[in-house]
Each structure stands twice: as C-alpha cells, then as structure tokens.
C-alpha angles and dihedrals in degrees: 000000000000121000087246092056089044090058091046100052105026091082092048090056088055093042082225139160116189105194115188145342104283124341114324120206109235092212121086125241124261112270098240088060095053111113115198129211126283090252086088129067086224120062096193124078094209090057100044110111090221143081102257122169116210130201118193125202088264093055089051093052093046092103131026105314090243109090136028100210098088091056094042091054089058088076113088113241093024125108119184109182118195120195089174134341090280098037113076142142129196123200125176118204088343095307109135094014096125096050105125096217133010129347133306140151088057129089124219137188136192100207104313092333116105111235089186114092122224092264089057100255116142129203119181099154092083090069109089108242089224089062094054116095094190144334131230121192116192108203113218132352092304099135128064095206100070102065117206116021125110094186095050134248140296117213114194110196111209122220104256100162140052130188116291112291127005128336132177134189139180122190148181129185116196128192152147121312095029096301112166127158123181123191134180121186140179125189140180134187133182139157092278106018141042134178136180117187117183138176124192137181120195124189135171135166089209125225095255133063114276093013103116109145134196130172132168124187144178119201125187121182134155150118133266136190089018110188135163091267106022146037143169116224123196132195135183134164133178122190129184111188138173120180127171115223122231092177129197125316136204127259098262091054091043091056099039107027114011094164090070124104122223104277099239092048091050093047093049092039088226119199146159125237134174148153113222132187129186122174135164148163126218127189121197120186143160107238099185137326108340094337112115133173131205116190127174140178125199144182134191135182134184131184111188140180122194120178108194130179090253098041147330118264120204121181141170112197129176139167140186139176148124143250135202132180133179122206135180145133135245127205094018105292099335095100125032123180141190127186132165149121142233133212121198129180116187132171145162140201113206140172136181122218134184118269108215098183092135087065095046101087093245092306095120132240121012123187116240134175123324115265104182144351136191142163128211132186126188130195116199126184124185127186121186144178135182131187128191121194121190106186090163134028092242098039133059135168124207124197129177146162139202127201118198129188120182128186130173138186122206126195124185107215102177143077088037093219090059096049110147142146131211133182123207136173135184125228116264116276125216116200117184131190134193130181140167128204129197132190112199092197132040095236091072092228091126128046135171127189143180125197140181122197148158128223137175141192128214120227118263119244094265089051094055094058137080120223089260090056097257127128113281096226093179092067120093134179116275116238135193142190120224128198121187143179121187147157139203124199138184119202138177099027092323093300095115120059120188124178136177138184134187117192140177118191126179118196121201134193088022111211115234126184104208111204112229096166146001092295100359127111139166122203125233132173097234111173145292135305129194123218113195127162152120128246122203127185137167136176129184130197102209116190107206127193118300117350098338127108132176127205115192124179137183135179138169141191124207117183146170110212116179144164100238094181117003133152119175123178088346092306121124112225096166114146092019123130113267109258122250102015128095118229092224137026134165139189131192136167147143139223122209116197131186114200090227094064115280122119135173128187132189123187133188127192127186121189120184124225116291129216107235100193135034091251093058092228094123127048138183112234122248116256142193122215126195122193130176140181134192123193147164129211122196124177103216093189142333087285106034131057131183132205133177123185142166132187145185123214120200091004090172086062094231118187107223147140109255089192134014130204105229115228095000116195122230115244118224110298089358146099128252112279105223103147137092103179117224121231120272120232108321136175138215136177144158148159128250132209122178128199123200111189 
C-alpha cells in the first residue's frame, strides 16, 4: 500500500477525527477581545463602525467539519444556499440573490489572496474548513479597501500557527450517504517561524442521483522571518475536485421523488471537474515610528472540464497580482490613516464542444465537435484610502474612498472564420464612504455608529457578451448607495453581547442575465432595487454552578427587498419582491459545556418563503432546520488529547429546498426546474486524538 493510501485509510480504521492542534475550547471568545484583520483601520470588532459578522474556530467546528454553509448562515443577513457540496450561492442582504449559478457581487479573500475572479465570481467552498482560523463578513459596501462588491466582503483567515513546537494530527469524519473525510496535518511553531501543512480527502455518494463528490486538497500556510516588527506570511492551496451534478428539479419531482436528478443530467452523467491552485506571499513590516506596510503578491490557476447535457465546457483560468497598503497614525492616536493599491490581472481560455451522450449507449458524456471558443482577459486597478479622526475619546469619524479602473480584452478563437478581437474599458469608478462612531460611556461597552457608502459590481463574463460573442458595450456596472445605523453593547461584565443594524440600500442599473438558451445569457441594465432591513443578534455567556457553562445565541433579519423600477423583456416587474431572497430569517441555539470535557450544541434555523421568479407567482416554502452535536474531550497527557463526537443534521426531517434556481426556464414538454432538495435527516460522528511533540 502506498504512503498516500496509508494516509487515506489509517484514520478510517481508527474511526477517528483528529480535530485541531492541541485542545480547542468549544466556546467563542468575548466580543471585546475579538481582533479583526489588518484590512481594517480598526483592529477591534467592537469599535468598527460597520456590521461585521465574525465566526470563531468554535463556530466553524460546530457541525461536521466538512462544509461551511451551516456556520455562514449563523450570521444575520447572510444566506448561503447549498444545492450540493460544489453548488453554492451566497447573498448578503439580498445582494446576489438573483445570480443563476454561484456567487457574485461579493469579494472574498483567503488571507491577502483574492478568491474572487476578475469576472466577480467567488468560490470559498474549496478551502477546507479545518484550515480556516476565522471568518469575517463585512455586510454592505462599508469599507473602501475592498474594491468591487455591493454585497460586502468575506475574509477567511488561514491557520498559520500551531502551538509551540511540533504537532501532528490525522483525521476522519464519517456520515450518512457515504460521507467520509480524511485529514493528515503537521504543524510547527517557533519564535521566528511557523508552518501548517495539511492534506484532506473528502468523498460523498450524495443523497441524490448523480451527486457523487470527491475532493482532495493540500494546504500550506505559515510565517517566516518573524520579528517584533515584521514577518513574511506564505499561503498555498491545491484542490482537485470532481463532482457529479444532479441539477435542479421541477415541483412535482421535488414533492414525490426529491432524490431524483434532472433527467438530462442523469442521462449525460454530467459533472464538474477541476484542478485549482492559489498561492501568495505577504510581507508586513514597521518602517519607522507608527508607519507600517503590508505588501502581498498572489497567483491562481484553474483548469476545469464540465460536461453538460447541452455541451461540454472546458476552461483554463488564471490570475495574478499584487496589493500594498501603508498605515500609521499622527498625533498619538488622534489620526489614523490607511492608503494603498491593488493590481489584478485575470483571464480565461474557454471552448464549448458537442456532448453526444445520446449516441454513447448510456455511458454518459461523449466529446463531439467544437462549437465555440473565446478568450478573455481583465485588468483591474484599485486605489484606496481611509482616514480615522478621533477628536474626542468618545467620538470618531472615518472617511474613505476607492477608485476602480477595469479593462478587458476579448478574442473569439472559434469558429476560425469568425476570429476577432476587441478591447473595452469602463470609466473609472469612485466609491466614497463616511461613518461616525459614538461611545456614550468611557468604558467602551456601548458603541453607536452611522455610515453612508457607495459600492458597485462589475458584469460577469456572460453579461459582457452579445449572443454573437461580441462585447456588449451597452452594459455597465451596477452601483448602489447604502445608509446604515447600528449599535453594539456589552452587559453583565461583558457576558451579554447585543447588536443591531438598520440599513437602506438602493441599487441602480441592476444587472440582469437574460436567458436566451440552455446556457446562454445576455446582460442588460434593467432597473432599480431597494434593500431595507434590520438585523438583531445577541449572545450570552452564562456561567452555571460548578464547572458548567451555557452559551445561548439568537439573531434575526427582517427585510424589505423590492424591484422599484424593473422592466425585463418588456414586462414590468416594478413593486414585486426581489427574487431569491427571504424577507425574514432567524437563528438560535445554545452550547452547553462542562469543564471536564462534555459539550452539547443545538441549533435552529428558520427561513421565510422565497419568491422564485420575478413575477412572484411561485414561492419556495418556508422551512425550519434543527441540528445538534454531542462531544467529549479528554486530555490523555500533556502531549495527547482525545475527542469523540456525534451529530444529527435536520433531525426534524424537514422537507425543504436548500437552494433554488431563480427564474428557472421550462424544458420542452416540462415544468420549470426551480428546486435543489435539501438532505433529509442525516448523521455524522468521529473520534479525535491530538499529538503535540
């Protein structure tokens, strides 16, 4: 047996899951202790004049250590829909809810490496949740340092440090529907150097037809040349993934046979397969006095193959760039500043080929003749600046601005007779931001803020093209203005945290990808939408008698999302509810901890009905999901630790759609396929052993 197979199956023989280096507390830290990333001019979550959701390592481990959607959906205003492990859509405050497939209008970073491609698509599910230290979700265009992203930004902080010395782990998670995840990790940390090297393999048979999934990945992250005033951080991730696609189904199939795949996807055995690389270096240093600099360079590459019933899509995408920012303060801490820039070059080579699966005797996809081919490259320049003024101890003002310039080149490579190239660029876009923060008391246990900001989102690739493959020069970026009031409060010796945010966002030049074929769209700017709502959240650290503690939490989002002016294909949808987003959602749960190792968590999620088409004639029913987990940690010695756990997801066996396809079209002699069914009740469990050398 090879070394690789030994790594793969040794954990299975143990039925073990080795969770983290050393013993990890399952409770989350107090909010006033939370430090946020150096992307911000503030380093304290409590004092940031913005709505920022934060997920600690404990939050990320609250479920099965396989998928991140459950944790993401704990944040009010965030909706991460998951049709399968590789089919996800994230919307924040309704932004991005109408995207047909995937996530756009939101920027994401892994450390300092952009996970968002040049055509605004974001994929975070390739990053193994066990290699993420924390997640910050900035809701709305409230920061000037991220560039494009009407919905906000998602910052994944990689694990770059272990405990002092050497540590190793090997892991497996097993669950329903053939779920198996194996992980092997080695870490090292010293005064000047750290390293985390991790390999994982994730497999699932899927609970629906044609939904088998397999992913392998290697992640390397750490720090070099660590000094008091400087350090070099490195990141690298390789992912090899193959996932069969059951696709969406119509209402009758959803109600009577939700395990079924869409017939054409089942017959063609459609799937998605790719190898993806990301890598980057980031150097942080203190130049002189309070002046600091953080500079990073990054590279990503993805080679993909996607046989679909209507064609076979093959693409090579790559991107590279750099980012630098300077920060410092003047007059003690009265004035803080941050200024910098980012250059990003992104491109893809793609071709479409015939899929002759109907002539392949039931063996699935068969490559035919080439149908089309085109290349596209984008160059994106962002310059940003932010200033924080603190004239009084209890009052501060922040102002910022971002400038974006985007240019792209398009070349039609097939058919040969139609070869042509075009270059196009958008006018430079300025996006300002202004916020004020007030502390009514000197102990900083209460903060109020108000902010006004502008954001924008670039068209996706399919929106920039006409049906004949030429550049759609009539399309332009959509933009929006956001106005927000919020407050953050700590009570009872900082054990109770309460937060609220009221927001009003108006989106103009709404980008609409109008479907003109099975996988053909043309982009138009079709009108205006309004996004108004209130978000509430609370968490309490309740110390019970003896060694027991209870940490309950609850949050809710109540919104009004509307088309204010919207004409699509000469139909007026003005006044209708925005497609793909629920008006109301809520989360609640509790974690019971015993100092001697036992913990129990129960989580509840409610999602209101969702309009599935622009006319609001079809709705996805509201649903309620219950999840739970029971575990026991036992330190065997100073060097070894043991953990066993088991959990149940959807233990109420709710029948629901975990993802919907907005404005789904009807196939010939069929009904629109809106529904991605959510999994019924399912189970997971494992054991954990940690070794610190």
